PDBQT receptor file of N, H, CA, C and O in Angstrom, charges set to zero:
ATOM      1  N   UNK A   1     110.819  60.048  63.862  1.00  0.00    +0.000 N 
ATOM      2  CA  UNK A   1     112.139  60.074  63.271  1.00  0.00    +0.000 C 
ATOM      3  C   UNK A   1     113.173  59.563  64.306  1.00  0.00    +0.000 C 
ATOM      4  O   UNK A   1     113.178  60.047  65.438  1.00  0.00    +0.000 OA
ATOM      5  N   UNK A   2     113.955  58.700  63.984  1.00  0.00    +0.000 N 
ATOM      6  H   UNK A   2     113.952  58.306  63.064  1.00  0.00    +0.000 HD
ATOM      7  CA  UNK A   2     115.030  58.083  64.921  1.00  0.00    +0.000 C 
ATOM      8  C   UNK A   2     116.075  59.161  65.128  1.00  0.00    +0.000 C 
ATOM      9  O   UNK A   2     116.322  60.001  64.263  1.00  0.00    +0.000 OA
ATOM     10  N   UNK A   3     116.684  59.106  66.315  1.00  0.00    +0.000 N 
ATOM     11  H   UNK A   3     116.483  58.424  67.018  1.00  0.00    +0.000 HD
ATOM     12  CA  UNK A   3     117.731  60.058  66.661  1.00  0.00    +0.000 C 
ATOM     13  C   UNK A   3     118.820  60.076  65.685  1.00  0.00    +0.000 C 
ATOM     14  O   UNK A   3     119.316  61.166  65.400  1.00  0.00    +0.000 OA
ATOM     15  N   UNK A   4     119.271  58.965  65.117  1.00  0.00    +0.000 N 
ATOM     16  H   UNK A   4     118.868  58.080  65.349  1.00  0.00    +0.000 HD
ATOM     17  CA  UNK A   4     120.364  59.023  64.159  1.00  0.00    +0.000 C 
ATOM     18  C   UNK A   4     119.888  59.652  62.873  1.00  0.00    +0.000 C 
ATOM     19  O   UNK A   4     120.689  60.247  62.152  1.00  0.00    +0.000 OA
ATOM     20  N   UNK A   5     118.598  59.542  62.558  1.00  0.00    +0.000 N 
ATOM     21  H   UNK A   5     117.947  59.059  63.144  1.00  0.00    +0.000 HD
ATOM     22  CA  UNK A   5     118.090  60.213  61.327  1.00  0.00    +0.000 C 
ATOM     23  C   UNK A   5     118.072  61.767  61.485  1.00  0.00    +0.000 C 
ATOM     24  O   UNK A   5     118.321  62.525  60.548  1.00  0.00    +0.000 OA
ATOM     25  N   UNK A   6     117.760  62.173  62.736  1.00  0.00    +0.000 N 
ATOM     26  H   UNK A   6     117.558  61.557  63.497  1.00  0.00    +0.000 HD
ATOM     27  CA  UNK A   6     117.732  63.606  63.016  1.00  0.00    +0.000 C 
ATOM     28  C   UNK A   6     119.165  64.138  62.948  1.00  0.00    +0.000 C 
ATOM     29  O   UNK A   6     119.403  65.193  62.361  1.00  0.00    +0.000 OA
ATOM     30  N   UNK A   7     120.081  63.448  63.518  1.00  0.00    +0.000 N 
ATOM     31  H   UNK A   7     119.888  62.590  63.996  1.00  0.00    +0.000 HD
ATOM     32  CA  UNK A   7     121.451  63.941  63.493  1.00  0.00    +0.000 C 
ATOM     33  C   UNK A   7     122.000  63.879  62.062  1.00  0.00    +0.000 C 
ATOM     34  O   UNK A   7     122.730  64.796  61.687  1.00  0.00    +0.000 OA
ATOM     35  N   UNK A   8     121.728  62.944  61.299  1.00  0.00    +0.000 N 
ATOM     36  H   UNK A   8     121.135  62.198  61.604  1.00  0.00    +0.000 HD
ATOM     37  CA  UNK A   8     122.067  62.908  59.932  1.00  0.00    +0.000 C 
ATOM     38  C   UNK A   8     121.523  64.062  59.126  1.00  0.00    +0.000 C 
ATOM     39  O   UNK A   8     122.246  64.682  58.346  1.00  0.00    +0.000 OA
ATOM     40  N   UNK A   9     120.234  64.354  59.317  1.00  0.00    +0.000 N 
ATOM     41  H   UNK A   9     119.647  63.850  59.950  1.00  0.00    +0.000 HD
ATOM     42  CA  UNK A   9     119.604  65.529  58.680  1.00  0.00    +0.000 C 
ATOM     43  C   UNK A   9     120.229  66.824  59.093  1.00  0.00    +0.000 C 
ATOM     44  O   UNK A   9     120.471  67.692  58.255  1.00  0.00    +0.000 OA
ATOM     45  N   UNK A  10     120.499  66.977  60.384  1.00  0.00    +0.000 N 
ATOM     46  H   UNK A  10     120.302  66.272  61.065  1.00  0.00    +0.000 HD
ATOM     47  CA  UNK A  10     121.132  68.212  60.878  1.00  0.00    +0.000 C 
ATOM     48  C   UNK A  10     122.553  68.373  60.260  1.00  0.00    +0.000 C 
ATOM     49  O   UNK A  10     122.935  69.482  59.887  1.00  0.00    +0.000 OA
ATOM     50  N   UNK A  11     123.311  67.297  60.157  1.00  0.00    +0.000 N 
ATOM     51  H   UNK A  11     123.001  66.396  60.460  1.00  0.00    +0.000 HD
ATOM     52  CA  UNK A  11     124.619  67.353  59.585  1.00  0.00    +0.000 C 
ATOM     53  C   UNK A  11     124.581  67.824  58.149  1.00  0.00    +0.000 C 
ATOM     54  O   UNK A  11     125.371  68.665  57.721  1.00  0.00    +0.000 OA
ATOM     55  N   UNK A  12     123.645  67.259  57.425  1.00  0.00    +0.000 N 
ATOM     56  H   UNK A  12     123.004  66.575  57.773  1.00  0.00    +0.000 HD
ATOM     57  CA  UNK A  12     123.513  67.597  55.965  1.00  0.00    +0.000 C 
ATOM     58  C   UNK A  12     123.062  69.036  55.811  1.00  0.00    +0.000 C 
ATOM     59  O   UNK A  12     123.512  69.737  54.904  1.00  0.00    +0.000 OA
ATOM     60  N   UNK A  13     122.149  69.495  56.719  1.00  0.00    +0.000 N 
ATOM     61  H   UNK A  13     121.784  68.926  57.456  1.00  0.00    +0.000 HD
ATOM     62  CA  UNK A  13     121.687  70.925  56.663  1.00  0.00    +0.000 C 
ATOM     63  C   UNK A  13     122.800  71.854  57.010  1.00  0.00    +0.000 C 
ATOM     64  O   UNK A  13     122.952  72.909  56.395  1.00  0.00    +0.000 OA
ATOM     65  N   UNK A  14     123.567  71.487  57.970  1.00  0.00    +0.000 N 
ATOM     66  H   UNK A  14     123.443  70.630  58.470  1.00  0.00    +0.000 HD
ATOM     67  CA  UNK A  14     124.790  72.325  58.354  1.00  0.00    +0.000 C 
ATOM     68  C   UNK A  14     125.737  72.476  57.260  1.00  0.00    +0.000 C 
ATOM     69  O   UNK A  14     126.167  73.593  56.971  1.00  0.00    +0.000 OA
ATOM     70  N   UNK A  15     126.100  71.405  56.617  1.00  0.00    +0.000 N 
ATOM     71  H   UNK A  15     125.751  70.497  56.851  1.00  0.00    +0.000 HD
ATOM     72  CA  UNK A  15     127.012  71.380  55.426  1.00  0.00    +0.000 C 
ATOM     73  C   UNK A  15     126.424  72.236  54.330  1.00  0.00    +0.000 C 
ATOM     74  O   UNK A  15     127.132  73.065  53.757  1.00  0.00    +0.000 OA
ATOM     75  N   UNK A  16     125.103  72.057  54.009  1.00  0.00    +0.000 N 
ATOM     76  H   UNK A  16     124.528  71.384  54.475  1.00  0.00    +0.000 HD
ATOM     77  CA  UNK A  16     124.439  72.845  52.972  1.00  0.00    +0.000 C 
ATOM     78  C   UNK A  16     124.409  74.303  53.249  1.00  0.00    +0.000 C 
ATOM     79  O   UNK A  16     124.535  75.094  52.314  1.00  0.00    +0.000 OA
ATOM     80  N   UNK A  17     124.248  74.719  54.492  1.00  0.00    +0.000 N 
ATOM     81  H   UNK A  17     124.145  74.077  55.251  1.00  0.00    +0.000 HD
ATOM     82  CA  UNK A  17     124.204  76.075  54.853  1.00  0.00    +0.000 C 
ATOM     83  C   UNK A  17     125.499  76.734  54.730  1.00  0.00    +0.000 C 
ATOM     84  O   UNK A  17     125.578  77.883  54.296  1.00  0.00    +0.000 OA
ATOM     85  N   UNK A  18     126.606  75.999  55.124  1.00  0.00    +0.000 N 
ATOM     86  H   UNK A  18     126.541  75.065  55.476  1.00  0.00    +0.000 HD
ATOM     87  CA  UNK A  18     127.985  76.463  55.043  1.00  0.00    +0.000 C 
ATOM     88  C   UNK A  18     128.343  76.697  53.582  1.00  0.00    +0.000 C 
ATOM     89  O   UNK A  18     128.985  77.697  53.262  1.00  0.00    +0.000 OA
ATOM     90  N   UNK A  19     127.947  75.809  52.704  1.00  0.00    +0.000 N 
ATOM     91  H   UNK A  19     127.425  74.996  52.965  1.00  0.00    +0.000 HD
ATOM     92  CA  UNK A  19     128.237  75.902  51.241  1.00  0.00    +0.000 C 
ATOM     93  C   UNK A  19     127.508  77.115  50.731  1.00  0.00    +0.000 C 
ATOM     94  O   UNK A  19     128.097  77.941  50.034  1.00  0.00    +0.000 OA
ATOM     95  N   UNK A  20     126.185  77.247  51.075  1.00  0.00    +0.000 N 
ATOM     96  H   UNK A  20     125.707  76.576  51.641  1.00  0.00    +0.000 HD
ATOM     97  CA  UNK A  20     125.445  78.341  50.402  1.00  0.00    +0.000 C 
ATOM     98  C   UNK A  20     125.588  79.693  50.968  1.00  0.00    +0.000 C 
ATOM     99  O   UNK A  20     125.397  80.666  50.239  1.00  0.00    +0.000 OA
ATOM    100  N   UNK A  21     125.927  79.844  52.277  1.00  0.00    +0.000 N 
ATOM    101  H   UNK A  21     126.083  79.054  52.870  1.00  0.00    +0.000 HD
ATOM    102  CA  UNK A  21     126.046  81.111  52.830  1.00  0.00    +0.000 C 
ATOM    103  C   UNK A  21     127.350  81.878  52.854  1.00  0.00    +0.000 C 
ATOM    104  O   UNK A  21     127.382  83.090  53.065  1.00  0.00    +0.000 OA
ATOM    105  N   UNK A  22     128.435  81.135  52.632  1.00  0.00    +0.000 N 
ATOM    106  H   UNK A  22     128.410  80.150  52.461  1.00  0.00    +0.000 HD
ATOM    107  CA  UNK A  22     129.751  81.718  52.622  1.00  0.00    +0.000 C 
ATOM    108  C   UNK A  22     130.182  81.903  51.192  1.00  0.00    +0.000 C 
ATOM    109  O   UNK A  22     129.995  81.029  50.346  1.00  0.00    +0.000 OA
ATOM    110  N   UNK A  23     130.772  83.078  50.932  1.00  0.00    +0.000 N 
ATOM    111  H   UNK A  23     130.924  83.788  51.620  1.00  0.00    +0.000 HD
ATOM    112  CA  UNK A  23     131.336  83.321  49.562  1.00  0.00    +0.000 C 
ATOM    113  C   UNK A  23     132.729  82.727  49.532  1.00  0.00    +0.000 C 
ATOM    114  O   UNK A  23     133.661  83.199  50.183  1.00  0.00    +0.000 OA
ATOM    115  N   UNK A  24     132.824  81.679  48.751  1.00  0.00    +0.000 N 
ATOM    116  H   UNK A  24     132.067  81.296  48.221  1.00  0.00    +0.000 HD
ATOM    117  CA  UNK A  24     134.130  80.925  48.709  1.00  0.00    +0.000 C 
ATOM    118  C   UNK A  24     135.004  81.449  47.599  1.00  0.00    +0.000 C 
ATOM    119  O   UNK A  24     134.564  81.688  46.475  1.00  0.00    +0.000 OA
ATOM    120  N   UNK A  25     136.222  81.614  47.949  1.00  0.00    +0.000 N 
ATOM    121  H   UNK A  25     136.579  81.421  48.863  1.00  0.00    +0.000 HD
ATOM    122  CA  UNK A  25     137.253  81.964  46.904  1.00  0.00    +0.000 C 
ATOM    123  C   UNK A  25     137.785  80.724  46.213  1.00  0.00    +0.000 C 
ATOM    124  O   UNK A  25     138.117  80.738  45.028  1.00  0.00    +0.000 OA
ATOM    125  N   UNK A  26     137.857  79.633  47.002  1.00  0.00    +0.000 N 
ATOM    126  H   UNK A  26     137.587  79.622  47.965  1.00  0.00    +0.000 HD
ATOM    127  CA  UNK A  26     138.427  78.421  46.379  1.00  0.00    +0.000 C 
ATOM    128  C   UNK A  26     137.267  77.448  46.142  1.00  0.00    +0.000 C 
ATOM    129  O   UNK A  26     136.199  77.649  46.719  1.00  0.00    +0.000 OA
ATOM    130  N   UNK A  27     137.420  76.437  45.348  1.00  0.00    +0.000 N 
ATOM    131  H   UNK A  27     138.288  76.273  44.879  1.00  0.00    +0.000 HD
ATOM    132  CA  UNK A  27     136.350  75.464  45.092  1.00  0.00    +0.000 C 
ATOM    133  C   UNK A  27     136.612  74.213  45.914  1.00  0.00    +0.000 C 
ATOM    134  O   UNK A  27     135.705  73.390  46.035  1.00  0.00    +0.000 OA
ATOM    135  N   UNK A  28     137.783  74.021  46.479  1.00  0.00    +0.000 N 
ATOM    136  H   UNK A  28     138.520  74.690  46.380  1.00  0.00    +0.000 HD
ATOM    137  CA  UNK A  28     138.089  72.787  47.176  1.00  0.00    +0.000 C 
ATOM    138  C   UNK A  28     137.268  72.634  48.474  1.00  0.00    +0.000 C 
ATOM    139  O   UNK A  28     136.725  71.553  48.704  1.00  0.00    +0.000 OA
ATOM    140  N   UNK A  29     137.158  73.625  49.297  1.00  0.00    +0.000 N 
ATOM    141  H   UNK A  29     137.599  74.503  49.111  1.00  0.00    +0.000 HD
ATOM    142  CA  UNK A  29     136.449  73.486  50.532  1.00  0.00    +0.000 C 
ATOM    143  C   UNK A  29     134.991  73.190  50.364  1.00  0.00    +0.000 C 
ATOM    144  O   UNK A  29     134.495  72.293  51.045  1.00  0.00    +0.000 OA
ATOM    145  N   UNK A  30     134.233  73.896  49.479  1.00  0.00    +0.000 N 
ATOM    146  H   UNK A  30     134.635  74.625  48.925  1.00  0.00    +0.000 HD
ATOM    147  CA  UNK A  30     132.874  73.526  49.316  1.00  0.00    +0.000 C 
ATOM    148  C   UNK A  30     132.730  72.114  48.779  1.00  0.00    +0.000 C 
ATOM    149  O   UNK A  30     131.725  71.489  49.118  1.00  0.00    +0.000 OA
ATOM    150  N   UNK A  31     133.599  71.553  48.000  1.00  0.00    +0.000 N 
ATOM    151  H   UNK A  31     134.416  72.061  47.724  1.00  0.00    +0.000 HD
ATOM    152  CA  UNK A  31     133.537  70.176  47.521  1.00  0.00    +0.000 C 
ATOM    153  C   UNK A  31     133.695  69.228  48.636  1.00  0.00    +0.000 C 
ATOM    154  O   UNK A  31     132.958  68.246  48.725  1.00  0.00    +0.000 OA
ATOM    155  N   UNK A  32     134.644  69.484  49.509  1.00  0.00    +0.000 N 
ATOM    156  H   UNK A  32     135.243  70.282  49.437  1.00  0.00    +0.000 HD
ATOM    157  CA  UNK A  32     134.834  68.685  50.723  1.00  0.00    +0.000 C 
ATOM    158  C   UNK A  32     133.587  68.675  51.632  1.00  0.00    +0.000 C 
ATOM    159  O   UNK A  32     133.137  67.629  52.100  1.00  0.00    +0.000 OA
ATOM    160  N   UNK A  33     133.047  69.898  51.860  1.00  0.00    +0.000 N 
ATOM    161  H   UNK A  33     133.411  70.748  51.480  1.00  0.00    +0.000 HD
ATOM    162  CA  UNK A  33     131.809  69.963  52.705  1.00  0.00    +0.000 C 
ATOM    163  C   UNK A  33     130.740  69.230  52.036  1.00  0.00    +0.000 C 
ATOM    164  O   UNK A  33     130.045  68.506  52.749  1.00  0.00    +0.000 OA
ATOM    165  N   UNK A  34     130.486  69.296  50.760  1.00  0.00    +0.000 N 
ATOM    166  H   UNK A  34     131.051  69.884  50.181  1.00  0.00    +0.000 HD
ATOM    167  CA  UNK A  34     129.503  68.485  50.046  1.00  0.00    +0.000 C 
ATOM    168  C   UNK A  34     129.698  66.984  50.360  1.00  0.00    +0.000 C 
ATOM    169  O   UNK A  34     128.755  66.312  50.781  1.00  0.00    +0.000 OA
ATOM    170  N   UNK A  35     130.848  66.497  50.167  1.00  0.00    +0.000 N 
ATOM    171  H   UNK A  35     131.613  67.042  49.826  1.00  0.00    +0.000 HD
ATOM    172  CA  UNK A  35     131.091  65.092  50.416  1.00  0.00    +0.000 C 
ATOM    173  C   UNK A  35     130.920  64.758  51.832  1.00  0.00    +0.000 C 
ATOM    174  O   UNK A  35     130.412  63.682  52.149  1.00  0.00    +0.000 OA
ATOM    175  N   UNK A  36     131.335  65.661  52.756  1.00  0.00    +0.000 N 
ATOM    176  H   UNK A  36     131.748  66.535  52.498  1.00  0.00    +0.000 HD
ATOM    177  CA  UNK A  36     131.161  65.376  54.205  1.00  0.00    +0.000 C 
ATOM    178  C   UNK A  36     129.638  65.300  54.487  1.00  0.00    +0.000 C 
ATOM    179  O   UNK A  36     129.228  64.481  55.310  1.00  0.00    +0.000 OA
ATOM    180  N   UNK A  37     128.800  66.113  53.843  1.00  0.00    +0.000 N 
ATOM    181  H   UNK A  37     129.133  66.778  53.174  1.00  0.00    +0.000 HD
ATOM    182  CA  UNK A  37     127.383  66.034  54.047  1.00  0.00    +0.000 C 
ATOM    183  C   UNK A  37     126.760  64.818  53.582  1.00  0.00    +0.000 C 
ATOM    184  O   UNK A  37     125.726  64.414  54.114  1.00  0.00    +0.000 OA
ATOM    185  N   UNK A  38     127.338  64.178  52.583  1.00  0.00    +0.000 N 
ATOM    186  H   UNK A  38     128.177  64.506  52.151  1.00  0.00    +0.000 HD
ATOM    187  CA  UNK A  38     126.863  62.872  52.022  1.00  0.00    +0.000 C 
ATOM    188  C   UNK A  38     127.346  61.664  52.809  1.00  0.00    +0.000 C 
ATOM    189  O   UNK A  38     126.720  60.604  52.779  1.00  0.00    +0.000 OA
ATOM    190  N   UNK A  39     128.445  61.823  53.502  1.00  0.00    +0.000 N 
ATOM    191  H   UNK A  39     128.953  62.684  53.526  1.00  0.00    +0.000 HD
ATOM    192  CA  UNK A  39     129.081  60.657  54.146  1.00  0.00    +0.000 C 
ATOM    193  C   UNK A  39     128.135  59.932  55.148  1.00  0.00    +0.000 C 
ATOM    194  O   UNK A  39     128.033  58.709  55.055  1.00  0.00    +0.000 OA
ATOM    195  N   UNK A  40     127.450  60.597  56.085  1.00  0.00    +0.000 N 
ATOM    196  H   UNK A  40     127.533  61.591  56.161  1.00  0.00    +0.000 HD
ATOM    197  CA  UNK A  40     126.597  59.909  56.964  1.00  0.00    +0.000 C 
ATOM    198  C   UNK A  40     125.440  59.048  56.254  1.00  0.00    +0.000 C 
ATOM    199  O   UNK A  40     125.064  57.975  56.727  1.00  0.00    +0.000 OA
ATOM    200  N   UNK A  41     124.924  59.586  55.119  1.00  0.00    +0.000 N 
ATOM    201  H   UNK A  41     125.230  60.457  54.735  1.00  0.00    +0.000 HD
ATOM    202  CA  UNK A  41     123.941  58.884  54.311  1.00  0.00    +0.000 C 
ATOM    203  C   UNK A  41     124.533  57.568  53.721  1.00  0.00    +0.000 C 
ATOM    204  O   UNK A  41     123.958  56.486  53.840  1.00  0.00    +0.000 OA
ATOM    205  N   UNK A  42     125.685  57.728  53.096  1.00  0.00    +0.000 N 
ATOM    206  H   UNK A  42     126.153  58.607  52.999  1.00  0.00    +0.000 HD
ATOM    207  CA  UNK A  42     126.269  56.489  52.546  1.00  0.00    +0.000 C 
ATOM    208  C   UNK A  42     126.707  55.540  53.543  1.00  0.00    +0.000 C 
ATOM    209  O   UNK A  42     126.696  54.337  53.279  1.00  0.00    +0.000 OA
ATOM    210  N   UNK A  43     127.136  56.024  54.799  1.00  0.00    +0.000 N 
ATOM    211  H   UNK A  43     127.145  57.001  55.013  1.00  0.00    +0.000 HD
ATOM    212  CA  UNK A  43     127.590  55.056  55.895  1.00  0.00    +0.000 C 
ATOM    213  C   UNK A  43     126.298  54.325  56.346  1.00  0.00    +0.000 C 
ATOM    214  O   UNK A  43     126.352  53.124  56.612  1.00  0.00    +0.000 OA
ATOM    215  N   UNK A  44     125.125  55.030  56.441  1.00  0.00    +0.000 N 
ATOM    216  H   UNK A  44     125.082  56.006  56.225  1.00  0.00    +0.000 HD
ATOM    217  CA  UNK A  44     123.925  54.343  56.903  1.00  0.00    +0.000 C 
ATOM    218  C   UNK A  44     123.543  53.274  55.869  1.00  0.00    +0.000 C 
ATOM    219  O   UNK A  44     123.234  52.139  56.233  1.00  0.00    +0.000 OA
ATOM    220  N   UNK A  45     123.563  53.623  54.635  1.00  0.00    +0.000 N 
ATOM    221  H   UNK A  45     123.814  54.545  54.339  1.00  0.00    +0.000 HD
ATOM    222  CA  UNK A  45     123.174  52.620  53.556  1.00  0.00    +0.000 C 
ATOM    223  C   UNK A  45     124.142  51.435  53.657  1.00  0.00    +0.000 C 
ATOM    224  O   UNK A  45     123.696  50.289  53.595  1.00  0.00    +0.000 OA
ATOM    225  N   UNK A  46     125.415  51.667  53.805  1.00  0.00    +0.000 N 
ATOM    226  H   UNK A  46     125.777  52.598  53.855  1.00  0.00    +0.000 HD
ATOM    227  CA  UNK A  46     126.464  50.604  53.883  1.00  0.00    +0.000 C 
ATOM    228  C   UNK A  46     126.098  49.644  55.082  1.00  0.00    +0.000 C 
ATOM    229  O   UNK A  46     125.963  48.433  54.906  1.00  0.00    +0.000 OA
ATOM    230  N   UNK A  47     125.945  50.247  56.297  1.00  0.00    +0.000 N 
ATOM    231  H   UNK A  47     126.054  51.231  56.439  1.00  0.00    +0.000 HD
ATOM    232  CA  UNK A  47     125.707  49.459  57.448  1.00  0.00    +0.000 C 
ATOM    233  C   UNK A  47     124.393  48.757  57.456  1.00  0.00    +0.000 C 
ATOM    234  O   UNK A  47     124.323  47.617  57.917  1.00  0.00    +0.000 OA
ATOM    235  N   UNK A  48     123.303  49.391  56.955  1.00  0.00    +0.000 N 
ATOM    236  H   UNK A  48     123.359  50.316  56.581  1.00  0.00    +0.000 HD
ATOM    237  CA  UNK A  48     122.060  48.716  56.843  1.00  0.00    +0.000 C 
ATOM    238  C   UNK A  48     122.012  47.640  55.900  1.00  0.00    +0.000 C 
ATOM    239  O   UNK A  48     121.306  46.650  56.095  1.00  0.00    +0.000 OA
ATOM    240  N   UNK A  49     122.755  47.793  54.855  1.00  0.00    +0.000 N 
ATOM    241  H   UNK A  49     123.328  48.597  54.697  1.00  0.00    +0.000 HD
ATOM    242  CA  UNK A  49     122.823  46.715  53.803  1.00  0.00    +0.000 C 
ATOM    243  C   UNK A  49     123.414  45.420  54.506  1.00  0.00    +0.000 C 
ATOM    244  O   UNK A  49     122.932  44.311  54.275  1.00  0.00    +0.000 OA
ATOM    245  N   UNK A  50     124.385  45.592  55.296  1.00  0.00    +0.000 N 
ATOM    246  H   UNK A  50     124.777  46.493  55.484  1.00  0.00    +0.000 HD
ATOM    247  CA  UNK A  50     125.023  44.428  56.071  1.00  0.00    +0.000 C 
ATOM    248  C   UNK A  50     123.965  43.795  56.978  1.00  0.00    +0.000 C 
ATOM    249  O   UNK A  50     123.919  42.573  57.123  1.00  0.00    +0.000 OA
ATOM    250  N   UNK A  51     123.161  44.582  57.555  1.00  0.00    +0.000 N 
ATOM    251  H   UNK A  51     123.198  45.574  57.437  1.00  0.00    +0.000 HD
ATOM    252  CA  UNK A  51     122.047  44.023  58.472  1.00  0.00    +0.000 C 
ATOM    253  C   UNK A  51     121.057  43.191  57.759  1.00  0.00    +0.000 C 
ATOM    254  O   UNK A  51     120.597  42.181  58.291  1.00  0.00    +0.000 OA
ATOM    255  N   UNK A  52     120.698  43.589  56.535  1.00  0.00    +0.000 N 
ATOM    256  H   UNK A  52     121.072  44.409  56.103  1.00  0.00    +0.000 HD
ATOM    257  CA  UNK A  52     119.609  42.937  55.826  1.00  0.00    +0.000 C 
ATOM    258  C   UNK A  52     120.101  41.653  55.144  1.00  0.00    +0.000 C 
ATOM    259  O   UNK A  52     119.262  40.839  54.757  1.00  0.00    +0.000 OA
ATOM    260  N   UNK A  53     121.323  41.438  54.986  1.00  0.00    +0.000 N 
ATOM    261  H   UNK A  53     122.005  42.099  55.300  1.00  0.00    +0.000 HD
ATOM    262  CA  UNK A  53     121.842  40.250  54.328  1.00  0.00    +0.000 C 
ATOM    263  C   UNK A  53     121.993  39.013  55.231  1.00  0.00    +0.000 C 
ATOM    264  O   UNK A  53     122.425  37.958  54.766  1.00  0.00    +0.000 OA
TER     265      UNK A  53
């Protein structure tokens, strides 16, 4: 597994744990964490698509 893949997986796991383990009173912060967890994946797809074209 490449280093960036490991970092990406760790980031997603951290965001998922924060969402699952904390009792949230508001819905805004978990939604932001969810999107933050997806951001590296979408960035990788976007940058890799440019490399293949």
